[in-house]
N, C-alpha and C positions, 0 to 999 in steps of 0.2 A: 391651187389644186382643188379639183371637185371634192365637195364635202363628203360625198358617198365613197370616194376613193381613199378617204382617210379612215374607212371603217376597219374594225377589228375582225379578222377572219380566223377560223380554225378549220384545217383540212384533216379529215379522218380518212386515211387511205393506206391500205396494207402494201401496196406495191411501192417499194422504196424509190425506184427511179421516177415514177410518175409523181409521187409525193414531192420529191426534191424539185422537179421541173415546175410543178404547179406553185410551189412556195416561192421560187426565185422569180418566176414570171409575174406573179401577183404582187410581190414586193417591188418589182421594177415599175409597176403601174402606180405604186404609191400606197398600197394597202399595208396594214400591220398584220402580219401572218404568223400564226403558230401551226405546228403540224403534229399529228399523233398517228401511231401505226395501227391502232385498233380502236374499237369502241370504248373499252374500259379506260384506255389512255386518254381518250378524248373527254370522257366524263371527268377524269381527274383534272384536266386542264380547265374545264368549264367551272369547276369548284374553286380554281385558284385565280381566275380572272374573268372579266366581262367580255363577251363575244357578241358581235352584231350579227354575223352570218356564219353558219356551219355548212361546209361542203363535206358531204357524207357519202362515202362509197357504201353500196348495199352489201356486197359479199366481203366480209372481214372476219378473221378469227376471233375467238373469245366472246365477242358480242357483235352481231351483225348490225347493218345500218338501220333496219327497221326497228330493232329493239332499242338502239340508240335514239332513234327519233321518238319513240314512246317515252323513254326516260327523260329526254330533254324537255318534252312538253309537260312533264310533271313538275318542272321547276318554275318558280316565279319569274315573270318577264323573260321568257326563253328567247334565244336568237332565232332569226329566220333560217330555215334549213333548205338547202338545195341538194337533192339526191343525185348521186352519179353512179352509173352502172354500165358495164359492157354487155349485159344480157337483158336488155330492157323488154318488158312485155306490158301490154295495156293493163293487165290485171295488177301488176306490181305498182305501176304509176298511179292507178286509181286508189290503191290501198294507201300508198304514201301520202297522197293528197288528203285522204280522208283523216289520216292520223294528224295531219297538220303541216306537211311539207309545203314550202313556198312554191318550189318548182322541181323539175325532174329533167336531167340531161343524160342522153345515152352516148357512150364512148363510140367513136372518137368525136371530139368536139374541139372547136378552135378556142384559143385564148380570148379572142375578140368576142366570141359568142358568150363565153363564161363571164367575161368582164361586164357585159351588158346585164346579164342576169343578176350578177352580184350587186351591181350598182342599184338595180331596181329593188332587190331584196333589202339592201341597207336603207334605202329611202323609205320603204314601207315600215321597217322597224323604227326609224327616226320618227315618222309621222305617228306611229302607235304610242311611242314614249311621250312625244310632245302633247298628244291628245289626252293621255292619262294625266299629264301634269296640268294642263288647262282645266280639265274637269275638276281636279282636286282644288285648284285655285277658285273656280267658281263656286264650289261647295262651301268654301270658307268665306263666310260673310265678314268676318273680322279675323285678323291674324293674332289679335291679342284679346281674346274674349275673357280670359280669367284675370287679367291684370287690372285691378280696380284701384284707382287713386285720384286724388285731387291735389296732392302736394307737388311743389315745384321739384323736390328732389326725385321723386318717381317719374315725373314727366320728363326730366332730363335724362334719366336712365332709359326710358322708352324711346327718346329721340336718338340716343346713341345706338340702341338696338337697330332702329330703322336705317341708320347710316352704315353700320358695319355689316348687317345681314347680307346684302347682295354681294359682298366681297368673299374672298376665300381665306381671310385672315383668321388665325386662331384667336379665341376670345377667353379671357380669364374673368370670371365673375366672382367678386368678393363681397363679403357681408356676413352678418351673424346668422346663426341657424334660425330658420323659420321666416326669412325675409323674402323668399320667393325666387331663389337662384335657379331652381329647375324650370320654373315658368318662363324666366328670361331666356334660358337656353332653348327651350321649346320655341319660343317666339323667333329667336335668331334662325333656327332651322326652318321654321314655317315661312319666313320672309325671304329665304335664300333660294338660289337656283336648284338647291338640292331638296327642295320641299317634297318632291315626289319620291325621294329615297327614304331610307330607314332613319329613324331617330332612336339610337341605342344608348341607354344610360347604365352606368356602373358606379356603385358606391365603393370607393377604394378602401373605406374603412370597415367594410362588412364581411371581408373574407380574410382567412389566414393567408400568409405569403404563398404557400404552395398551391392552394386552391385559386388564388387571385391570378397567378400566371396562367394557369390552364383556362380560367374563365375569360381572361382578356385575349390570349393568343390561341386558345384551342389546343388540341393534342392529337397525335396519331395513334392508331391502334397499337397496343403493346408498349406505349410510352412508359407506363407504370402499371402496377398491379391494379386490376379492375378496369383498365382502359381497353375495352373489348372492340371498340370501333371508333373511327375518327370522329372528333367533335370540333365543329367550327367555333372559333373564338368570337367574342363580341366585336373586336375590331374588324374582323372579316365580314361579319354580319352587317356592319355599318358601311360596307363598301358602296360608294356612290352617295352616301348620306352623311350623317353627323354622329360622332361619338361623343357623349357627355360624360366626363369623368368628374363625378362629385367627390368632394373631400380628396382632391388630387394630391394634397400635401401629406396624406397618410400612406402614399405608396412606399413600399420598402426600397431601400437603396438599389438593390439588384435589378428590380423591375423598372426603376427610374432610368437606368442605363439602356435597358432593352427598349422601353417606350421611346426614348429619345432617338434611338437608332431607327426605329420603325417610322416615326414621324419624318426624320430627315430623308430616308431612302424610299419611303412608301412601300417597303418590303419587310417581312419578318419570317421567322421559322416557327411553326407550331412546336409545342413541346414534343420532343422525340422525333421531330421532322428533319429531313435533310434537304428538302426542296423549298426554295423561297416562294412565299405567297405575295403577290402584288395587290395593293389596295389603294384606293382613292378616297380618303376619309378627311372630313374637316373635324378638328378637335376643338371642342368647347369644354372648359374645365371650370370648377368652382371650388372655393375654399372658404372656411369660416375662420381661418388663422391668419395671423400677421405675416405676410410673405416675406417682409424684411427680416423677421425674427427666424423663420424656419430656414432661410437661406444663410443667415448669419451663424446659426448654431450648427450648421452642417447637415441638418436632417433632410434638406431638399436641395437638389442640384441647381446651381445657378443657370447652367446651360440649358437645362430642361425648362426652367422658368422663362427664359428668353424665348424659347420655342412656343410655348403655350400662351405667352402674354404679349402677343402682337398688338392686342387691343384689350384694354381693361374697363370693366364696368363695375362700379361699386353701388351696392344697394344699402340705403341708409336703414337703420333699425326703426322700428314703429314708434319708439319714444321720441325720435327726432322729427317725425312727421304726424303729429297727433291729429291733424286735419283728415288723415286717411281712416281714422278709427270708425267714424260714422258710416261712410260709404262701404267700407269693408264689412261692417256689422250688417247693414241691410242686404248685401250681396250673399253673405254666409247664411243669414236667416232665411232668405228665399230658397237657397239650396237645401237647407236642413228642414225647413218648415213646410215646403211644398207650396200649394196654391194659396194657403192662408197662414202665412208666417205670423208668429206672435208679435204684439206691439211691445215696445220697450218704453218704460217710463222715463221721464226727464231726469229723475234722480239717478236711475241705473245708468242712463247714458252719460251723465256727468261723471259718475265714478269710473266708467270705462275710459272716458277721455282723460281722467286724471291719473290713471294707472300707467306705469311705464312699460309694461309688457316685455319682460325679459326674454320670453319665448317667442316674441313677435307674432306674426299672423297665425302661426300654428297654435299658439297658446290662446289667441283670441277665439279661434274656431272651437277649441276644446271648451273654453269657457261658455260659449253660447250653446254648444251641444248640451252641456250640463244644465244650463239655465232653462232650455226648452223642456228637458225632461222633468224639471221641478216646477215649472210654471203652472199657474191656475188661470182658467178663464181667458186663455190667450194673451196673458200679460206677463212681461218679465219685469220684476221689480229688483231692487238692490238685494232683497232677501235671497233671491235665486242665484245670485252671483257667487263665485268662490270667495271665501273669507278675505283673502288678501286683496281682492278687487273691490269687495264691498267696503273695506275699511279705507280705501284709498280716497283722499279728498284734496290732496295738495300736490299730486304728481309724484310723491315719494313712493317707491316701490322696491320690493325685495330683489336681491340678486341682480343688480344692474352694474356690476363691476366689470363689465366687458368680457365675460367668459366666452371663449370660443366653444361653440357647441355644435353637435352633430344631430342630424335629423333622427327624431324618435317619435313614436306614437304614444302619447300619454293618455291616461284615462280621463282626467277632467282638466288638464292643464294647470292644476294648482301648484303654486310655488310657496313653500313655507316661509313664514317670517323668522326673524331672529329669535333665538330662545329667550323667552321671557319679555318680548317686546310688547308694546302697546298698540301697535298698528302701523308703525312706519319705522324705516331704518334711521337711527340717529344721525344727525348731520355731522357730529364729531367723529373722529376716528378715520383711518385710511380706508380706501376702497378695498385694499387687500384684506384688512381685518373684517370689513363687512362681509366680503365674499366668503371668508373662512367660517364665520359665524353662521352664515346661511347653509353652507355645506354640512356643518356639525348638527345644526337643527334637523336638517332633512334625514341625516344618518340616525340620529336619535329617535326620530319618529318611526323609522323603518327597521329599527334593531340593527343598524349598521349593515344593512343589505345594500350592496352597491347598485344592483340593477333597479331596485325599487326607489332608492334615492335619486338615481339619475332620471328615472321617469318623473318623479315628483318635481325635480328641478328643471325639466324640459331640455335635458342634455343627454349626450350618449354616454354609456359606461366608460368608453375609452377616454373621453374628455374628463369625466369625473375622476378616473384613475390618475390622470396627469396632475389634477389639482390636489388629490390626496398625497401624491408623492411630493408635490411642492411644499405641502404644509405638514409633512411627516405624520400623516394620519392613516397609513396603510395597515398598521398592526392589527386593528380590530375588525377588518373587513370580513364579510362572509360571501 
């Protein structure tokens, strides 16, 4: 089949018999055809699916063809438009072409003539889309500009990204908070055939359940109090591109079922909607939790996991790849310090290498930002490092018991030591006890304020709350 004859068409025509004849004849030729009885109905269909060529009658009720043409060209990446009319004039044709119509046909016209025009319009749109994609690829000198590493573990992760990106496989990225899961997701998108499409990200732990559903799937006007107009959901905005679901294991059970259905059928209903919306989206998800545990305890559906975990990439924590600390440090200093970043003394570098970085790269960045503000004469010494990093000489570090943490923005990345410690976590005692003591120390320093303590520890409040529940420490929270 001719590639252009596989194009997606939309017919906007108010004459029912003509609309039906056009739809059947064009479908017989191999086109994928939808039809609408007026301009407003055509706009709704354009919101629900991608269209390559719009066949648009000029004289229609509710919204005429010229107004529809104007509205279509306000949209990003609009379809090519062929205007159809039984009362053609030169003035009308000139106006339509000025607004952006591809061509203009006066009734009566033959199906063969229409077929030729449609194929030419579809070819033009394909060339335009391909040209945009090629320009974007040429502008990107490197697909992975922000992934800085020398370690074998990260190089292996990048190798997996390069292998899976060109495919359509769903990808699950696992690893602790701050290891760079979103950067890996962006790299997958930018190396894929969807690179010219949207990269839409959603933190599943950042919204209440009711808000999360409308954020993900959108809603119709009147769906609930305050819904005055239709809102497109993030999954719809990602059509033709990639949807990144960060902290996907935090999705409520009811939304897990709805997301599974959307992934399987590539269709969904907006909140309050009765019409299915079709999408073509690649799913990339991430979690900092143990996936076997969340499936085992029933908080995450196994069938949804199988759908999003066609290919898994694990990111090792920074403490397991200390050789990456120095190149990351230089990269971050160049970002924060501009043309003349400060120098780092050998002693300060040694202490940063020795520290275990429970907050991973995010904590390293916060540490360096703090150090730059405190540095004198363009030099960072161990005195400008946070206390827990400055005290680190043998790789021992606080709070390394493998907490699952969520992305947060902390002030200086500081992580408190155990109450009354002398600089490192004792080697004796279980990791669970060490973790509990670190949490208690942070809470005592912040007056048992959960938000401040979570920021201090470099984790999210929801993760901290789970740990408090595990250790029966909820009673004194503020």
